[in-house]
PAVEX-461711 format. One record per residue (C-alpha): residue in one letter; z, y, x. Coordinates in pm, 1 decimal. Example, Ala and Ser with C-alpha at 12.3 -4.5 7.8 and 13.67 -1.06 7.14 Angstrom:
# PAVEX-461711
<site fidren="A" zz="780.0" yy="-450.0" xx="1230.0"/>
<site fidren="S" zz="714.0" yy="-106.0" xx="1367.0"/>
***
This chain:
# PAVEX-461711
<site fidren="M" zz="6580.0" yy="-17391.8" xx="-8461.4"/>
<site fidren="I" zz="6420.7" yy="-17383.2" xx="-8118.1"/>
<site fidren="K" zz="6294.0" yy="-17715.8" xx="-7993.2"/>
<site fidren="P" zz="6351.0" yy="-17803.9" xx="-7625.8"/>
<site fidren="G" zz="6051.9" yy="-17718.9" xx="-7413.0"/>
<site fidren="I" zz="5896.6" yy="-17474.2" xx="-7660.9"/>
<site fidren="F" zz="5941.5" yy="-17186.2" xx="-7417.8"/>
<site fidren="K" zz="5819.1" yy="-17160.1" xx="-7063.6"/>
<site fidren="T" zz="6022.0" yy="-16906.9" xx="-6871.0"/>
<site fidren="F" zz="5838.2" yy="-16718.8" xx="-6602.2"/>
<site fidren="T" zz="5978.8" yy="-16604.6" xx="-6267.8"/>
<site fidren="S" zz="6327.9" yy="-16637.7" xx="-6125.0"/>
<site fidren="D" zz="6478.3" yy="-16404.7" xx="-6384.0"/>
<site fidren="P" zz="6435.8" yy="-16572.5" xx="-6725.1"/>
<site fidren="N" zz="6663.2" yy="-16314.5" xx="-6884.8"/>
<site fidren="R" zz="6402.8" yy="-16042.6" xx="-6828.2"/>
<site fidren="R" zz="6069.1" yy="-16229.8" xx="-6841.1"/>
<site fidren="L" zz="5940.6" yy="-16475.3" xx="-7099.4"/>
<site fidren="T" zz="5608.6" yy="-16653.4" xx="-7139.1"/>
<site fidren="V" zz="5531.1" yy="-16826.0" xx="-7468.6"/>
<site fidren="I" zz="5184.4" yy="-16977.7" xx="-7499.3"/>
<site fidren="G" zz="5018.8" yy="-17143.0" xx="-7796.5"/>
<site fidren="T" zz="5317.5" yy="-17187.5" xx="-8026.7"/>
<site fidren="S" zz="5379.9" yy="-17108.3" xx="-8388.6"/>
<site fidren="V" zz="5542.8" yy="-16772.3" xx="-8431.8"/>
<site fidren="G" zz="5853.6" yy="-16859.2" xx="-8635.9"/>
<site fidren="A" zz="6071.9" yy="-17004.5" xx="-8361.5"/>
<site fidren="T" zz="5944.1" yy="-16748.3" xx="-8113.3"/>
<site fidren="L" zz="6040.7" yy="-16448.8" xx="-8324.6"/>
<site fidren="E" zz="6379.6" yy="-16596.0" xx="-8406.2"/>
<site fidren="Y" zz="6443.6" yy="-16641.4" xx="-8034.9"/>
<site fidren="L" zz="6341.4" yy="-16281.8" xx="-7958.6"/>
<site fidren="R" zz="6602.2" yy="-16125.8" xx="-8186.6"/>
<site fidren="G" zz="6844.2" yy="-15924.7" xx="-7974.5"/>
<site fidren="K" zz="6653.8" yy="-15981.3" xx="-7649.1"/>
<site fidren="D" zz="6639.4" yy="-15608.8" xx="-7572.6"/>
<site fidren="H" zz="6672.6" yy="-15684.0" xx="-7201.2"/>
<site fidren="L" zz="6323.2" yy="-15838.6" xx="-7180.6"/>
<site fidren="V" zz="6079.3" yy="-15636.5" xx="-6970.8"/>
<site fidren="Y" zz="5789.3" yy="-15886.2" xx="-6964.3"/>
<site fidren="L" zz="5670.5" yy="-16083.9" xx="-7265.3"/>
<site fidren="E" zz="5359.5" yy="-16298.6" xx="-7285.6"/>
<site fidren="L" zz="5266.1" yy="-16427.7" xx="-7631.3"/>
<site fidren="T" zz="4916.0" yy="-16546.5" xx="-7544.4"/>
<site fidren="G" zz="4766.1" yy="-16777.0" xx="-7803.4"/>
<site fidren="T" zz="5061.0" yy="-16758.6" xx="-8040.4"/>
<site fidren="R" zz="5027.8" yy="-16684.0" xx="-8409.5"/>
<site fidren="V" zz="5161.0" yy="-16329.6" xx="-8388.8"/>
<site fidren="T" zz="5016.1" yy="-16119.2" xx="-8671.8"/>
<site fidren="D" zz="5038.6" yy="-15763.7" xx="-8799.7"/>
<site fidren="E" zz="5315.0" yy="-15879.1" xx="-9031.8"/>
<site fidren="T" zz="5525.4" yy="-16036.4" xx="-8755.1"/>
<site fidren="I" zz="5467.4" yy="-15789.6" xx="-8469.3"/>
<site fidren="G" zz="5768.3" yy="-15584.1" xx="-8578.8"/>
<site fidren="A" zz="5999.4" yy="-15827.4" xx="-8397.8"/>
<site fidren="V" zz="5815.0" yy="-15748.8" xx="-8075.5"/>
<site fidren="A" zz="5811.4" yy="-15373.4" xx="-8144.6"/>
<site fidren="A" zz="6191.1" yy="-15390.3" xx="-8169.1"/>
<site fidren="L" zz="6217.5" yy="-15490.2" xx="-7800.2"/>
<site fidren="K" zz="6248.0" yy="-15135.2" xx="-7666.4"/>
<site fidren="G" zz="6285.0" yy="-15242.6" xx="-7301.8"/>
<site fidren="L" zz="5941.5" yy="-15405.5" xx="-7279.0"/>
<site fidren="E" zz="5728.0" yy="-15281.4" xx="-6992.4"/>
<site fidren="S" zz="5455.5" yy="-15546.2" xx="-7003.6"/>
<site fidren="L" zz="5319.9" yy="-15729.2" xx="-7307.7"/>
<site fidren="S" zz="5038.1" yy="-15978.7" xx="-7351.7"/>
<site fidren="L" zz="4903.3" yy="-16036.9" xx="-7700.6"/>
<site fidren="S" zz="4576.9" yy="-16195.9" xx="-7587.2"/>
<site fidren="N" zz="4423.9" yy="-16442.6" xx="-7831.1"/>
<site fidren="T" zz="4665.8" yy="-16356.2" xx="-8110.5"/>
<site fidren="R" zz="4597.7" yy="-16242.3" xx="-8466.4"/>
<site fidren="I" zz="4692.6" yy="-15878.8" xx="-8403.6"/>
<site fidren="T" zz="4463.4" yy="-15608.1" xx="-8548.0"/>
<site fidren="D" zz="4457.2" yy="-15229.1" xx="-8554.4"/>
<site fidren="K" zz="4729.3" yy="-15230.0" xx="-8820.6"/>
<site fidren="G" zz="4973.7" yy="-15417.5" xx="-8598.5"/>
<site fidren="L" zz="4883.2" yy="-15233.1" xx="-8280.5"/>
<site fidren="V" zz="5013.3" yy="-14901.1" xx="-8411.6"/>
<site fidren="K" zz="5358.9" yy="-15058.1" xx="-8448.9"/>
<site fidren="L" zz="5367.6" yy="-15099.2" xx="-8071.2"/>
<site fidren="A" zz="5367.8" yy="-14721.2" xx="-8031.5"/>
<site fidren="E" zz="5744.8" yy="-14759.9" xx="-8080.7"/>
<site fidren="L" zz="5775.7" yy="-14915.6" xx="-7731.9"/>
<site fidren="P" zz="5872.2" yy="-14622.6" xx="-7507.0"/>
<site fidren="R" zz="5865.2" yy="-14809.8" xx="-7173.0"/>
<site fidren="L" zz="5543.7" yy="-15010.4" xx="-7215.0"/>
<site fidren="Q" zz="5329.0" yy="-14983.4" xx="-6901.3"/>
<site fidren="S" zz="5076.1" yy="-15264.2" xx="-6951.6"/>
<site fidren="L" zz="4928.3" yy="-15431.1" xx="-7257.2"/>
<site fidren="W" zz="4678.8" yy="-15717.8" xx="-7279.3"/>
<site fidren="L" zz="4466.9" yy="-15746.9" xx="-7596.0"/>
<site fidren="R" zz="4180.7" yy="-15983.1" xx="-7502.8"/>
<site fidren="G" zz="4063.0" yy="-16197.5" xx="-7791.7"/>
<site fidren="T" zz="4225.8" yy="-15987.8" xx="-8064.9"/>
<site fidren="A" zz="4071.4" yy="-15800.4" xx="-8356.6"/>
<site fidren="V" zz="4180.5" yy="-15459.7" xx="-8221.6"/>
<site fidren="T" zz="3893.3" yy="-15208.7" xx="-8241.0"/>
<site fidren="Q" zz="3820.0" yy="-14891.1" xx="-8047.2"/>
<site fidren="D" zz="3921.1" yy="-14686.2" xx="-8352.9"/>
<site fidren="G" zz="4251.1" yy="-14872.1" xx="-8379.0"/>
<site fidren="F" zz="4319.4" yy="-14821.0" xx="-8012.0"/>
<site fidren="G" zz="4245.8" yy="-14449.2" xx="-8053.9"/>
<site fidren="R" zz="4505.6" yy="-14423.8" xx="-8332.8"/>
<site fidren="Y" zz="4752.1" yy="-14611.3" xx="-8112.4"/>
<site fidren="K" zz="4700.3" yy="-14365.9" xx="-7824.9"/>
<site fidren="D" zz="4742.1" yy="-14069.3" xx="-8060.5"/>
<site fidren="L" zz="5076.6" yy="-14208.2" xx="-8179.3"/>
<site fidren="L" zz="5192.3" yy="-14257.7" xx="-7820.7"/>
<site fidren="V" zz="5117.9" yy="-13896.1" xx="-7739.0"/>
<site fidren="Q" zz="5292.9" yy="-13777.0" xx="-8056.9"/>
<site fidren="N" zz="5598.9" yy="-13983.9" xx="-7961.5"/>
<site fidren="G" zz="5595.4" yy="-13844.1" xx="-7608.3"/>
<site fidren="H" zz="5523.2" yy="-14184.4" xx="-7451.4"/>
<site fidren="N" zz="5286.8" yy="-14267.4" xx="-7169.3"/>
<site fidren="I" zz="4968.1" yy="-14456.3" xx="-7247.1"/>
<site fidren="P" zz="4996.2" yy="-14804.6" xx="-7093.2"/>
<site fidren="W" zz="4735.4" yy="-14973.4" xx="-6880.3"/>
<site fidren="I" zz="4526.4" yy="-15193.5" xx="-7106.9"/>
<site fidren="G" zz="4395.9" yy="-15526.7" xx="-6980.5"/>
<site fidren="N" zz="4141.1" yy="-15743.0" xx="-7148.1"/>
***
């Protein structure tokens, strides 16, 4: 169950943009189910992990994603290669390595997707 105030919507179009900062991941991932219309998602400081990133990878409409200061590693990053529209990705404060990012880029090319801008 989602508690009131757990989510901070960002911008005038909360149906397409969502900012979630510093929460546990359970309620967040439950909320994200079926939110294919989201284009911007910020999960900064949440407890997203390689095991839970699949819920994010299922949001095929995402164009911008921030996973800064989460528990994502190389293993989880490759799952994001399933996001065909992703244009920007923030990974500051994660355990993603250069090697992991290289594998991610290779998967994007294999899938025929553009390589997003990466912020840190």
